[in-house]
C-alpha positions as CSV (number, residue, x, y, z in Angstrom):
1,X,0.2,-0.1,0.1
2,X,1.6,3.3,-0.9
3,X,1.5,6.3,1.6
4,X,2.3,10.1,1.3
5,X,5.3,11.9,2.4
6,X,6.7,15.6,1.9
7,X,10.2,15.1,0.7
8,X,13.0,18.0,-0.3
9,X,15.1,17.8,-3.3
10,X,19.1,17.2,-2.3
11,X,20.7,17.2,-5.2
12,X,20.7,16.1,-9.3
13,X,22.6,13.2,-9.8
14,X,21.9,13.2,-13.8
15,X,19.5,14.1,-16.3
16,X,17.2,11.5,-15.5
17,X,17.5,11.3,-11.4
18,X,17.2,13.7,-8.4
19,X,18.1,12.9,-4.7
20,X,15.8,13.5,-2.0
21,X,15.1,13.3,2.0
22,X,12.2,13.4,4.0
23,X,11.3,16.7,4.9
24,X,12.9,18.4,8.0
25,X,14.4,14.6,8.3
26,X,17.8,12.9,7.3
27,X,16.0,9.8,6.9
28,X,14.2,7.9,4.8
29,X,15.8,9.4,1.5
30,X,16.3,8.3,-1.9
31,X,16.4,9.3,-5.4
32,X,13.3,10.1,-7.8
33,X,12.9,10.1,-11.3
34,X,13.1,13.9,-13.0
35,X,9.8,12.9,-15.3
36,X,7.6,12.9,-12.2
37,X,8.5,16.6,-11.1
38,X,7.6,20.0,-13.0
39,X,9.7,21.3,-15.8
40,X,11.8,23.8,-13.6
41,X,12.8,22.8,-10.2
42,X,15.9,24.0,-8.3
43,X,17.9,22.2,-5.0
44,X,16.1,22.7,-1.7
45,X,12.3,22.5,-3.6
46,X,9.6,20.7,-1.6
47,X,7.0,18.2,-2.8
48,X,4.3,16.3,-1.6
49,X,4.4,12.4,-3.2
50,X,3.2,9.4,-3.3
51,X,5.4,6.5,-2.2
52,X,5.6,2.6,-1.9
53,X,7.4,1.5,1.1
54,X,9.5,-1.8,-0.1
55,X,11.9,-3.8,1.6
56,X,14.6,-2.6,-1.0
57,X,14.0,1.3,-0.3
58,X,10.9,3.4,-1.1
59,X,9.6,4.1,-4.6
60,X,8.3,7.6,-5.7
61,X,5.1,7.0,-7.5
62,X,3.8,10.3,-8.4
63,X,4.1,13.8,-6.9
64,X,0.9,15.6,-6.0
65,X,-0.3,19.1,-6.1
66,X,0.8,21.2,-3.7
67,X,-1.9,22.5,-1.0
68,X,-3.4,26.0,-1.6
69,X,-1.9,28.1,1.2
70,X,-4.8,29.6,3.3
71,X,-4.6,33.4,3.1
72,X,-6.6,33.8,6.8
73,X,-9.3,32.3,8.9
74,X,-12.8,33.8,7.9
75,X,-14.4,34.8,11.5
76,X,-18.0,35.9,11.7
77,X,-18.8,38.8,14.3
78,X,-22.0,38.5,16.6
79,X,-23.4,41.5,17.5
80,X,-26.4,41.1,18.9
81,X,-29.2,43.4,20.7
82,X,-26.3,45.4,22.9
83,X,-28.9,45.2,25.6
84,X,-27.3,43.7,28.7
85,X,-30.3,44.7,31.0
86,X,-32.0,40.9,31.4
87,X,-35.8,41.1,31.2
88,X,-36.6,37.9,34.2
89,X,-34.2,37.0,37.1
90,X,-34.9,33.6,38.9
91,X,-33.3,32.7,42.3
92,X,-33.7,29.4,43.6
93,X,-35.4,28.6,47.1
94,X,-35.0,26.1,49.8
95,X,-37.7,24.0,50.1
96,X,-38.4,23.5,53.9
97,X,-39.1,20.3,55.1
98,X,-40.8,18.7,58.4
99,X,-38.0,17.8,60.6
100,X,-40.6,14.8,62.5
101,X,-41.3,13.6,59.1
102,X,-37.4,13.8,57.7
103,X,-36.4,12.1,60.9
104,X,-38.8,9.5,60.7
105,X,-37.7,8.7,56.8
106,X,-34.4,9.0,57.7
107,X,-34.7,5.9,60.3
108,X,-36.6,4.0,57.8
109,X,-34.0,4.4,55.0
110,X,-31.1,2.9,57.2
111,X,-33.4,0.0,58.8
112,X,-34.4,-0.6,54.9
113,X,-30.4,-0.8,54.5
114,X,-29.6,-2.6,57.7
115,X,-32.3,-5.6,56.3
116,X,-30.8,-5.9,53.2
117,X,-27.2,-6.0,54.0
118,X,-28.4,-8.8,56.6
119,X,-30.0,-10.8,54.0
120,X,-27.3,-10.7,51.5
121,X,-26.0,-14.4,50.8
122,X,-22.6,-14.5,52.4
123,X,-19.7,-14.9,50.3
124,X,-17.5,-18.1,50.6
125,X,-14.1,-17.5,51.7
126,X,-11.5,-17.0,49.1
127,X,-9.6,-20.5,48.6
128,X,-6.2,-20.4,48.8
129,X,-4.7,-21.6,45.5
130,X,-2.7,-25.2,46.1
131,X,0.7,-25.2,46.1
132,X,2.9,-28.0,44.6
133,X,4.6,-30.6,45.7
134,X,7.4,-30.0,44.1
135,X,9.9,-27.9,46.1
136,X,11.1,-24.9,44.5
137,X,14.9,-25.3,44.1
138,X,16.1,-21.5,43.9
139,X,15.2,-18.2,42.7
140,X,12.8,-18.2,39.1
141,X,15.1,-16.6,36.1
142,X,14.8,-12.8,35.1
143,X,16.8,-12.3,31.7
144,X,17.5,-9.2,30.3
145,X,17.1,-8.5,26.7
146,X,20.3,-6.6,26.1
147,X,20.9,-9.2,22.9
148,X,17.5,-9.5,21.7
149,X,17.2,-5.4,21.5
150,X,20.9,-5.4,19.9
151,X,18.9,-7.4,16.8
152,X,16.4,-5.1,16.8
153,X,18.8,-2.0,16.9
154,X,21.1,-3.1,14.0
155,X,18.5,-3.8,11.8
156,X,17.7,-0.9,8.9
157,X,14.8,1.1,10.1
158,X,12.6,0.2,7.7
159,X,13.2,-3.3,8.8
160,X,12.2,-3.1,12.7
161,X,8.4,-2.6,12.8
162,X,9.0,-6.0,11.3
163,X,10.9,-7.3,13.9
164,X,8.4,-6.1,16.7
165,X,5.6,-7.6,14.9
166,X,7.1,-10.8,14.6
167,X,8.3,-10.5,18.6
168,X,4.9,-9.6,19.9
169,X,2.6,-11.1,17.4
170,X,4.7,-14.0,15.7
171,X,4.9,-15.9,12.2
172,X,1.4,-17.1,12.3
173,X,-0.1,-13.6,13.4
174,X,2.0,-12.2,10.6
175,X,0.8,-14.4,7.7
176,X,-2.8,-13.7,8.6
177,X,-2.4,-10.2,8.3
178,X,-0.4,-10.4,5.0
179,X,-3.5,-12.6,3.6
180,X,-5.5,-9.8,3.9
181,X,-3.6,-6.9,2.5
182,X,-3.5,-6.6,-1.2
183,X,-0.1,-7.1,-2.3
184,X,1.5,-7.8,-5.5
185,X,1.8,-11.6,-6.2
186,X,4.8,-13.2,-4.5
187,X,5.3,-10.2,-2.5
188,X,4.2,-11.7,0.9
189,X,6.4,-14.6,0.4
190,X,9.7,-12.6,0.0
191,X,8.2,-10.6,3.5
192,X,7.6,-14.1,5.2
193,X,11.2,-15.2,4.2
194,X,12.7,-12.3,5.4
195,X,10.4,-12.6,8.5
196,X,11.4,-15.9,9.6
197,X,14.9,-15.2,9.6
198,X,14.7,-12.1,11.9
199,X,12.6,-14.4,14.3
200,X,15.5,-16.9,14.3
201,X,17.8,-14.1,14.9
202,X,15.7,-13.1,17.6
203,X,15.1,-16.5,19.2
204,X,18.8,-16.9,19.1
205,X,19.5,-13.6,21.0
206,X,17.0,-14.3,23.5
207,X,18.4,-17.7,24.1
208,X,21.5,-15.9,24.6
209,X,20.0,-13.9,27.2
210,X,18.8,-16.5,29.4
211,X,22.0,-18.3,29.2
212,X,24.1,-15.2,30.3
213,X,21.7,-15.0,33.2
214,X,21.7,-18.4,34.1
215,X,25.6,-18.4,34.2
216,X,25.6,-15.1,36.2
217,X,23.5,-16.8,39.3
218,X,24.4,-21.0,38.4
219,X,24.0,-21.3,42.0
220,X,20.9,-20.0,42.9
221,X,18.8,-20.1,40.1
222,X,16.1,-22.7,39.8
223,X,16.7,-25.7,38.5
224,X,13.4,-26.2,36.4
225,X,14.8,-22.8,34.7
226,X,18.4,-24.5,34.3
227,X,17.2,-27.4,32.5
228,X,15.0,-25.5,30.2
229,X,17.8,-23.7,29.0
230,X,20.4,-26.2,28.9
231,X,17.5,-28.1,26.7
232,X,16.5,-25.3,24.2
233,X,20.3,-25.0,23.6
234,X,20.5,-27.7,21.3
235,X,18.4,-25.7,19.0
236,X,19.7,-22.1,19.4
237,X,23.5,-22.8,20.1
238,X,24.4,-22.8,16.5
239,X,27.7,-21.2,16.0
240,X,30.9,-21.6,17.8
241,X,30.8,-19.0,20.3
242,X,27.5,-20.2,21.5
243,X,28.4,-24.0,21.6
244,X,31.0,-22.5,24.2
245,X,28.4,-21.0,26.4
246,X,26.1,-24.2,25.9
247,X,29.0,-26.5,27.1
248,X,29.7,-24.1,29.9
249,X,25.6,-24.2,31.0
250,X,26.1,-28.4,30.9
251,X,29.2,-28.4,33.1
252,X,27.5,-25.8,35.6
253,X,24.2,-27.9,35.8
254,X,26.2,-31.1,36.6
255,X,27.5,-29.6,39.5
256,X,24.6,-28.0,40.7
257,X,22.7,-31.3,40.7
258,X,25.4,-33.2,42.2
259,X,25.7,-30.2,44.8
260,X,21.4,-30.6,45.4
261,X,21.7,-34.2,45.7
262,X,24.1,-34.2,48.4
263,X,21.9,-31.5,50.0
264,X,18.5,-33.4,49.7
265,X,19.9,-36.4,51.3
266,X,20.9,-34.8,54.2
267,X,17.3,-33.3,54.2
268,X,16.1,-36.5,54.5
269,X,18.7,-37.8,56.9
270,X,17.8,-35.0,58.9
271,X,14.1,-35.1,59.1
272,X,13.9,-39.2,59.7
273,X,16.2,-38.4,63.0
274,X,13.7,-35.8,64.0
275,X,10.7,-38.0,63.3
276,X,9.4,-35.6,60.8
277,X,7.6,-38.5,58.7
278,X,5.7,-36.3,56.3
279,X,8.3,-34.1,55.6
280,X,10.8,-37.0,55.3
281,X,8.4,-38.6,52.8
282,X,8.1,-35.6,50.3
283,X,11.4,-34.7,50.3
284,X,12.3,-38.4,49.2
285,X,9.6,-38.2,46.2
286,X,11.2,-35.0,44.8
287,X,15.0,-35.8,43.7
288,X,16.8,-32.9,42.5
289,X,17.5,-35.5,39.3
290,X,14.4,-37.3,38.4
291,X,14.1,-41.0,38.7
292,X,16.9,-40.9,41.5
293,X,16.6,-44.0,43.7
294,X,16.8,-43.1,47.4
295,X,19.9,-45.1,48.9
296,X,19.6,-48.1,51.1
297,X,21.2,-46.5,53.8
298,X,17.8,-43.6,54.0
299,X,15.1,-46.5,52.5
300,X,15.2,-48.9,55.6
301,X,14.9,-46.1,58.3
302,X,12.4,-44.3,56.5
303,X,9.8,-47.3,56.1
304,X,10.2,-48.0,60.0
305,X,9.2,-44.2,60.3
306,X,6.4,-44.5,58.1
307,X,5.3,-47.8,60.0
308,X,5.5,-46.2,63.3
309,X,3.5,-43.2,62.1
310,X,0.8,-45.7,61.2
311,X,-0.6,-47.3,64.0
312,X,-3.8,-47.5,66.2
313,X,-2.8,-44.5,68.2
314,X,-2.7,-42.4,65.4
315,X,-6.0,-40.3,64.5
316,X,-7.9,-40.3,61.5
317,X,-7.1,-36.8,60.0
318,X,-2.7,-37.9,60.9
319,X,-3.6,-40.7,59.2
320,X,-4.8,-39.4,56.1
321,X,-1.9,-37.0,55.8
322,X,0.8,-39.3,56.2
323,X,-0.6,-42.0,53.6
324,X,-1.1,-39.3,51.2
325,X,3.0,-38.6,51.5
326,X,3.3,-42.5,51.6
327,X,1.5,-42.9,48.0
328,X,3.7,-40.1,46.3
329,X,6.9,-41.7,47.9
330,X,9.3,-44.1,46.7
331,X,8.8,-46.5,49.3
332,X,5.1,-46.9,49.0
333,X,5.0,-50.4,48.4
334,X,7.2,-51.2,51.4
335,X,4.9,-49.7,54.0
336,X,3.3,-51.8,55.9
337,X,0.8,-49.9,59.0
338,X,1.2,-51.1,62.8
339,X,-2.5,-50.5,63.2
340,X,-5.4,-48.5,62.1
341,X,-7.1,-45.7,63.8
342,X,-9.9,-47.0,66.3
343,X,-12.2,-44.4,64.5
344,X,-11.8,-44.1,60.9
345,X,-13.2,-41.0,59.7
346,X,-14.8,-40.5,56.4
347,X,-12.0,-38.3,55.0
348,X,-9.4,-41.0,55.5
349,X,-11.9,-43.4,53.9
350,X,-12.0,-41.0,50.9
351,X,-8.2,-40.8,51.0
352,X,-7.5,-44.4,51.1
353,X,-10.4,-45.1,48.0
354,X,-8.6,-42.2,46.0
355,X,-5.3,-43.4,46.4
356,X,-5.7,-47.4,46.5
357,X,-4.1,-48.2,43.4
358,X,-0.7,-46.9,44.7
359,X,-1.0,-47.8,48.5
360,X,-2.2,-51.8,47.9
361,X,-0.9,-52.9,51.2
362,X,-2.3,-50.1,53.5
363,X,-6.0,-50.0,51.3
364,X,-6.0,-53.7,51.7
365,X,-6.6,-53.1,56.0
366,X,-9.6,-50.9,55.0
367,X,-11.5,-53.7,52.8
368,X,-14.6,-53.2,55.1
369,X,-14.7,-49.5,54.9
370,X,-14.4,-49.0,51.3
371,X,-17.3,-51.7,50.7
372,X,-19.2,-49.5,52.9
373,X,-18.6,-46.2,51.0
374,X,-19.2,-48.2,48.0
375,X,-22.7,-49.8,48.9
């Protein structure tokens, strides 16, 4: 689509062309055919033109006629009757009210508001969002945008809007926008190819920003973010410099996981020694490296602690909490309770019924209670 701009003639190249620039600015600039200009022109003349903004530059299509200069604004003077004596005057008088009636109306209004307020249904207390069972290991990643902004700044001025469009909306939305525009045949294909090239540069720069942030805080960053950056490096680390950064990330990740693993084992050991069965069970189900088995020297004491926590002296609510922790721990098939509560609550039955597939040894002790709920 063509646009209208104002230009200034800056120099004459030859008998066929002149150079121009945008009026009052250094850019944009380009060349214009002499055949499009009036017969007598000189350097510094200003024109309004219709132009096409292309990837390779700006093409002037035609010169528009100059606007007629306005000599001045035409105004109409309103004289009026010149009579400043107004024939009618008005004055608002406050209406007097009976104090007794107004007081009774006020009391009646207050009683009505109080009654309607009491009749309003009470809103349920806002439920707290359910927290993830997985413990957070470190602070979340907050990367800067220096490399990404550098890519945009190094592009020509005419291409920067396209880069921002790709960055904010993506290639699919850009394709839809181009389909709705009336463009010459094949023109949208060239734009999309160039946009995909810019998109690849932007994605690589974003990964570089994230990688720099991870390397800067390798000991504190959350392991989930750490792993995601390392995994994405296989796609975006496509140069020698970026491959070197990827190697540093992989080495730092291995060191971090080893450190977290030792800390994980020490926390489980301390929880077992302190008799905190639920904490020890929850920790055992979330190793720093998924799939890491629990060492034998901790598995035995943890099983004994869980068995002792599930006995006849333990209340139903506590039983339910411990059972949930056991169901997601690596020792779920090895736990054998020492007894069942004397009073089995509906909450405990519902918990065991929900997790029965994961804890068959425990659910077998509540066969009668589970049958009653089924019936």
